[in-house]
N, C-alpha and C positions, 0 to 999 in steps of 0.2 A: 187387838192393836192396832195405834197406828201408826206405829214411830219403826222403824226397822231397826231390827239388832242382831249383832255379826259378831261372833267367836272371833277375838283378837289372839291372835298366837302371841302378839308381844308384851300383854297382859296377861295371856291366859285365864282369859274371860270375856266372859259374852258381853256386851257392851252398846251402848245406845250409838248406832250411826253420827255420828255432827260432819257435814264437809266442812271441806273448806272456804269451798266459795258455793253458796248452795246455787248457784247461776249455770255453775260447771263443774262437775262432780267428775276427777281425773282417776282412771285405775289403770297398771300394768299385769299384765300375765305375763310371767315366764314361756316362750314360744320353742318350736322346736330347733335341733342341732340337724340340720339337714346333709346326712348321707345315705341315708337309707327308709325305708319307707314307716310311716307314724305305726305302733303299736295301740293295744286296747289300753294300756296306763294314760298313755301321750290323749286319750278322747275324752278319759274322762274328768279333768281338771278344765278341758275347754269346755266340755257343755256345761259341766258345775257355774263355771265363770259366764257363760254365755245364761245362764238364769239368771243370775244376779245382776249381769247389764242388763235382761231385761226389766227387771224388777226395776233399775235404777232408773233407768228412761221413765217409768209409770211415775216415778218421785220426784224427780227432778227437768227442769226443760232442756238441760243438755247436760250428756254424759260424752267423753272423749274415753275412747275405749283404746288403748293401745298393747299388742304383741309384738314380741321381736323376731326376727330371722338370726339364729347364732348360723352364718357361715363362715366363720374364721374358726376352724377346730383342726385338734391334730390327727382325727380320725379321719378327717373331709382328704388333712391332706395324705394321709397313707392313701386311700382310695384313687384320689389323684395319682400317686407317683407307684399304684400298683395297677393301674388302667392307661401310665402313659399319657394321662390331660391334665387341661386345669383344673383350678374347684370350681370355676366358674360352671362347667362343665357336669362335675359333680355333681353340684346342689341343684342345679335347673331342673332334672327331673324330681329328685323328693320335693322342692317347694311345691312344685304344681301337684303331685298327688297329694300333700299335706292339703292342697287349698280341695281339692276332689275331694278328700275323704272326710273332710270336716263338715262339707256343704252337704254331703252326701248324709250328716247327719241332723242336718238343719241349723247349724250352728252359726250365729253373726258375724261376719267378715268384723276383725276390728277397723277402728278410721283410722288409723296409723298403723303399718306394718314395717317398721323401721331395720334394716342387714346394719349386721355389724360390718361389713366391708363400707358400707358408706358413711360410717360415724368415727373414722380414725382421726380427725382434726379434734374431737372431742373426748375421746379418751387419751391422747396427748395430752391435754388441758388438762384431764384432773388428774394426770399422774404428775405432771407439773406442781399442780396445786399441793399435791401431797408432798411431795419433795420440800416443796416450800415450808408447806407446816413440820417439815419434823415427821411425818408417819411413813417416809418411805423412801430407801436408801437404794444406790446402782452399785452393783457388784459385777464385775466380769460379762457387762453386756446386759444383764438382768437389772431387771426395778424392782423390788420386793417391797409390801407393805410389810410395815415393822408394826407386828402384834403388843408386843411391849407398850409403843406408845399408844395404844387404846386402852383406857381403861374400865373401857364397857365391853370391850371384847370378850365375846362368850358367856354373857347375860343373855342374850335373845335364844340361843337353842338350850340354854342354863346345862352347861357341861364344861368340866371342870381342863385344868390346863392340859391333862394326862390326857384327857379323852380327847379334847381337842385335835389334839398332836396325831392319835390315833383315829381316830375318825378322820381325818382330813387326807389320810392315804398320801403322806408329804414325801416328796423327795426331801431326805435332809442333807442339803449338799455343802458342802464346804466353805462356800460364799455366803451362806445365810448365817444371820446374827443371831437369830432365834431359830430353833427347828420348825416352829408354825407358823413362822411368816409365809408368805404368800406371792405366788409372781405377778406381778401388773403388766410385765413386758416382762419380752425373753428374746433373745437372739433368731436369727435363720437364718441359716444356712445356705448355698447359694442354690441347691435343687431343691428349695424349700419358699412359699409365698413369704413374702416381707414387704416393709413398708419402712418407709423413712421416718425417721426420729431423732431426738437430740442423742437419743443413747446409742445409734445406728440403727442400720437396718435390722429390722424385727417384726414380730407378733405381738399383740396383744393378748392377756391371759384372758378363764373364760367367764370370770368374776366381774371385771371392771368392763366390757362390754355393754352386760344391763345398766350398769350403774349410768352410763355415756347416756345409753340409748334413753331411758328414763329421765335423766336430766334433758334432751335435747329436745324431749318434746312434752314434759310434762312438767319442768320446773324442780328446786331444791327440793320442794314438799309437796306432796301430793297422798291422794287421800286412800287408793287402798292397791297394795301388792296382792296376787295371788300365783299359788302354784301347787303342786303335789308336796305331800310332807318327805319325803325325799330331799328337799332341797330346802329345807331347816338349816342344812348344816352340811357341807360350809357353805352351799353356794350363796344364800340367804344371810346368813350371820356375815359374809366377806361384803356386801353387796353394801349391809348397813356401816359397816367400819369404814369402806374407803368412803360414800356418799357423804357420809356426818362428819371424816375427818376433814374431805376436802371442803367442804363448805360448813364451817363452823355456825353452830346454832341452827343448824336444821334437823328435822326427824327423818328424814329420807322420806319414808310410808307410813302413813297412821295408823294403818288396820291391814294387818296381812291376815288371809284366808287359806286355811292348805286345809286340801283334801286328804283322806289316806288314802292309801295304796290298794292297789286293785290284786286280788287272786284270782286264779284259774281254777274252777273243781276242785276245791279247798285251798290251793297251795300258791305259793309266790311264785309268778311267772318267770319260768327260767328255758332256756332253749336246751341244757342238760336234763332238763325233766321231760323235753317234748310236748308242753303247754302252753307256750310261747308262739302267740299269734297278731300277725299283722291285723292293722283295722280293714285294709283292704279283704284278707283271708277272710274277714267275719262276714262283711259285706256283699260276700259271694253268696251267702249261705242264708243269710237274714237282710228285712228291709231294715232301711237305716233309721226309719224313725222306731222299730222296734228295740235296734240298739240305745238309741237314746232314751226310749223308753228304762229300758232296765239299767243304764247307767243311774238311770235319780229315785231307781226304788228304793235305794238304800241313802239315810244321811250322809250327808259329806264326810262328814268327819266318824263315819263309821267305815270297818272294811267291806268292800264289795266283792263276794264272791261270783264270779263270768262263767257260767256253766250252760251247755243246750239247752238243760230243761228250764235254765232262767230264763232264756231266748223264748219258747214253747210256753213259759207264764207272761211274759211279756206280750208278745203275739196275741196269746188269748185274750189278756185283758185289752189288749187295743182292737181288738175285734169285737168287745161288748160296747166299748165307748163308740165305735163307727156303726154298729148296729143301731144306736141311740141315736147317734145322730141320723140315720138314715129315715128314721122312722117321722121326721119332723124337718121335711128338706128346704122348710120357709123360712126356719130359724133361727135367722143370720142377725137380727139386731144383737149388741153387743148390751149387756145387762152386768148389774153389780154379781162380784162371785166374793164375798167377804171372809167365807171360810179357805179358797183359798190362799186368796191373798193375805190375811191373816197370820198361815202357816209358811208361807216364804216372809213374812218381816219377822218370825221367831226363825231367825238364823236358817233360813233357808230348806225348812225342812218339809223338804221335798215326799217324804212318805205321809206326811199329815194331808198333804196340797194332793195326794192320788186318791186318800181316802176322801176327798171332799169331790175328786172328778166321779168315782164309786155314787157318791148320793145324790149326785146331779145324773146320774145316767140311769138310777132307780127309778128318778121320776118321770124322765124322758121315754122310758120304756115302759112306764105307766100311762102314758098318754098326753103327759104335762109338755106343752111345748117351751113352760121358761125353764122347762131343765135342759131340754137340746141346748137352747142358748144358754144358760150357766154355762155347762159342759162344754159349747167352742170356744165361749169368752176365755175360757178359763183355761183352753190349749192353749189360745196364743198366747200365755203369759209367759206358759211351760215350754213353747215349742215345738208343740203336739199339733196333730188335726191338720197337715201339709196338704194331704189328697182329699179328693171325694171319697164317699163312702163307696163308691161304685169303681175307684181307682183302685182302691185298699184292700178290697176284696178279690181283684183280678190282678194282685201283686203291682201294682204302680207303673202296669205296662198297658199301650195303649191296644184298646180292647180290638181294634182294626188289625195287629200281629198275630192275637191271640184266632182270629175267628180265620185267618189267613191262611194256618197252618192247620186249624180243623181241616177247612175245605181242600186244602193238598192230602191231607189224611182220609179223608171221604174217596177221592180220587185214585188213592195211591193201594186203597181196599176194594175199588171196583173194578183196577186191573190189577187184583191179585197179588202185589207188590208188596204183601206184609212184611220183610224186613223193613223195607221203606214205613208202612205203618206205624210199626214197633218204634223204631228212628225217630220219628214223630212225635209217638206218642210216650216213650221212655226215657227220650231226651231233650228235643226241642222244647216240648209243652212244661215238663220240669222244671226245664230252665228257666221259664216265666211264672213258674208256682200254679202250675194247673196241673191237676190230676184227670183222666178222661178215663168213663170204665163203661165197657162195651155189656152192653141188652140183649136179650135174644131180640132178634129181627132186623138187625143191624140199628140201634138205638145206641143211645151213648147217655154218660152223665157225667157234668164238667163239674168238677169241686176245687176249693181251693186247697193247694199243697199244704 
């Protein structure tokens, strides 16, 4: 296979990807709403989209990758009110944490990372266009999109009118013309953040923010829009309606790439079930590269079950790959890796790509340096093998730090301070992913946790 095929949610079919402009492929991913730590589900779509961006950059001379920050949201307002701080103070930490956590998974930063608070003029302009085109109306300080004005509304998600209303969990307010109409702009009381607009002081609805940011940085029409399948309705349905009605004749995004959601130990992630984990919590227990690898072991359009057993399996597979690379330290040249390339061209088939990695590892472990070179080349395409084998096997920690702890433990044992010796062994070294086992005669054995 020499051409990229992607499953397009809009057409419900796998299609040949044809960019609008082969000199600049434009892609948008729905980013975080920044009021707390990112969770495991947030990580899957970023890793999958990261693989797509890496592949596109192998195929085309330029790729413009936009991933937004939603920093206007009622949950942010609630946190600010509870803490007695500004929304900027609420969002500052979560934005930093998000960057740190996604960086720990070796995902590429977007080329442009717009924030909703920086795009109020574009939001207001789109709303004005919708009112002028007869697709939106003002009511009691609100501006609402009229779903009845758009014959295409509901086709993207494939839902009936009743399903649309139920699925949107809409507030059937008296001022709405139709129960399914959704908010583009809403008034802000004096105690809430707000911005001046033609409809009074207020703030935008969630859906209009992405329409404005994608238009500003990618134009009326662009190539790929991504996100989790939980966003298909109402968020992406509403984005399409707003954007296509504001810019008649536009198609908004040509291809929609949605990943399935993530289960934890076979169940939907939920705080009530006690299986809700932030990404930071998981990163405390496993290397970021192992988490990244686990997130790509299932095809993005299939359900992924995240478990401790899965992490152990991912680490074991990466151990094998790093051992294969370790046997051929000079195999650094880039080589053709058509098995992996073809797998990714076929709708980002990461399980097939991983199977190809094992074939390259087989060759390398059998003494073939070309197999190691292929393994390393393919790993770059998948965002893997970001460490040397030595760094990987010592947990990615500076060897000097580990050796220093071992030296401290030796001194503690000589001084017969066994409590300190045990603390270094059972706490500090284990935190670095190292297990040390004492042998007769004062000897010891070191291995990876």
